[in-house]
C-alpha positions in Angstrom: -0.2 -0.3 0.2 1.2 3.5 -0.7 1.3 6.7 1.4 -0.4 9.7 0.2 -1.1 13.6 0.6 -4.4 14.8 0.6 -4.6 18.6 -0.2 -7.4 20.8 0.2 -7.2 23.3 -2.8 -8.8 26.7 -1.7 -6.6 28.2 0.8 -4.1 25.6 0.8 -2.7 25.4 -3.3 -4.3 28.9 -4.1 -5.3 32.0 -2.7 -9.2 32.0 -1.9 -9.4 35.5 -1.1 -12.0 35.7 -4.0 -13.9 32.8 -5.4 -12.2 30.6 -8.1 -14.7 30.5 -10.6 -12.7 30.7 -13.9 -9.2 29.4 -14.7 -7.9 33.2 -14.3 -9.2 33.2 -10.7 -6.6 30.4 -9.9 -3.7 31.9 -8.3 -1.0 29.6 -6.6 0.7 30.7 -3.6 4.3 31.7 -4.0 5.2 28.5 -2.2 2.9 26.0 -3.8 5.2 24.3 -6.3 8.3 24.4 -4.0 6.1 22.4 -1.5 4.4 20.0 -3.7 8.1 18.9 -5.3 9.4 18.2 -1.9 6.3 16.0 -0.9 6.6 14.3 -4.3 10.1 13.7 -3.8 9.3 11.9 -0.5 7.2 9.1 -2.3 3.8 10.4 -1.6 1.2 10.5 -4.0 -0.6 13.9 -4.4 -4.6 14.1 -4.1 -6.6 17.2 -4.5 -9.7 16.9 -2.6 -11.9 19.8 -2.6 -15.4 20.9 -1.8 -17.1 22.8 -4.9 -20.4 23.5 -3.5 -20.6 26.6 -6.1 -21.5 23.9 -8.8 -24.9 23.2 -7.0 -25.4 26.7 -5.8 -25.5 27.6 -9.6 -22.2 30.0 -9.4 -20.2 27.6 -11.9 -20.7 24.5 -13.9 -18.9 21.2 -13.6 -17.5 22.1 -17.1 -16.0 25.1 -15.5 -14.6 23.4 -12.6 -13.1 21.0 -15.1 -11.5 24.0 -16.8 -9.9 25.2 -14.0 -8.3 22.1 -12.9 -7.0 21.6 -16.2 -5.1 24.7 -15.8 -3.9 23.8 -12.6 -2.7 20.5 -13.9 -0.9 21.8 -16.8 1.0 24.6 -14.2 1.8 21.5 -12.1 2.8 19.1 -15.0 4.9 22.2 -16.7 6.9 22.0 -13.0 7.0 18.0 -13.1 4.8 17.6 -10.3 2.8 15.0 -10.6 -0.9 15.0 -9.1 -2.4 11.7 -9.1 -6.1 12.4 -8.8 -8.6 15.2 -8.3 -11.7 14.6 -6.1 -14.3 17.0 -5.7 -17.7 17.2 -4.1 -20.5 19.4 -6.0 -23.0 19.5 -3.6 -23.9 22.5 -0.9 -27.2 21.5 0.1 -27.5 17.9 -0.9 -26.7 15.5 1.7 -24.0 13.4 0.7 -21.0 11.2 1.8 -18.5 13.3 -0.5 -18.7 16.8 1.0 -16.0 17.3 3.8 -16.3 16.9 6.6 -17.2 13.7 5.5 -14.2 11.3 4.6 -15.8 10.1 1.6 -13.5 11.7 -1.2 -10.4 10.4 1.0 -11.7 6.7 1.4 -12.9 6.6 -2.3 -9.3 7.6 -3.4 -7.5 5.5 -0.9 -9.6 2.4 -2.5 -9.0 3.7 -6.0 -5.3 3.9 -5.6 -4.6 1.5 -2.9 -3.7 3.6 -0.2 -2.9 3.1 3.3 -4.7 5.9 5.1 -2.4 5.5 8.3 0.6 6.6 6.6 -1.1 9.3 4.8 -1.9 13.2 5.7 -4.6 15.4 5.2 -3.9 19.1 4.6 -6.3 21.7 5.0 -7.3 25.4 5.8 -10.5 24.8 7.8 -11.8 22.6 10.4 -13.7 20.6 8.0 -10.9 19.3 6.4 -9.2 18.4 9.5 -12.5 16.3 10.7 -12.4 14.7 7.1 -8.8 13.3 7.7 -9.4 12.4 11.0 -12.4 10.3 10.1 -10.4 8.7 7.1 -7.7 7.8 9.7 -4.8 10.3 8.2 -2.6 12.6 10.4 -3.9 16.1 10.0 -2.1 19.4 9.4 -4.3 22.4 9.7 -2.8 25.7 8.0 -3.6 28.8 9.5 -5.7 29.4 12.9 -5.2 26.4 14.9 -8.0 23.7 15.3 -7.9 21.6 18.6 -8.6 18.5 16.9 -5.4 18.7 14.2 -2.4 17.0 15.0 -0.1 19.7 13.6 -0.9 23.4 12.9 1.5 25.3 10.2 1.2 28.8 8.3 1.4 27.3 5.1 1.8 24.4 2.6 5.5 24.7 2.4 5.7 24.6 6.2 3.7 21.3 6.2 6.0 19.7 3.7 8.9 20.5 5.8 7.0 19.3 8.7 6.3 16.2 7.1 9.8 15.4 5.7 10.9 16.0 9.7 8.3 13.7 11.3 
């Protein structure tokens, strides 16, 4: 079984001061590329797990989201960063197993890619990310304001990557 890093998107990989509804709205943090290279070089599979309730709310479509993710993947590929898969939840009001804080996206990815969740990490900037990671059995890293349930708290993804390397 493999080990993985599950990454929330908005607020972890990219700036989320304004909603990301089009590819031009996707602004990576300056440390994102370096952080993902560190994690990839440590032998982790990399997955993006993102709540995208704006689809159900009508702010953008699944095709719009695909265009945004295609642009993100183009950038990562140009930097030789392998993102193994992207999972998203399009729901906001609909009760489902995929919307964080439920662990559905992490569990499904772990089953599809033979991931050992106990050797894996969930990195997020919201308490719901941490809850999903804990329910899935991952070590959790909260970015930004501390969350009492998270295993670790750091300021950004680069600090999270460096922490993981040193654990």
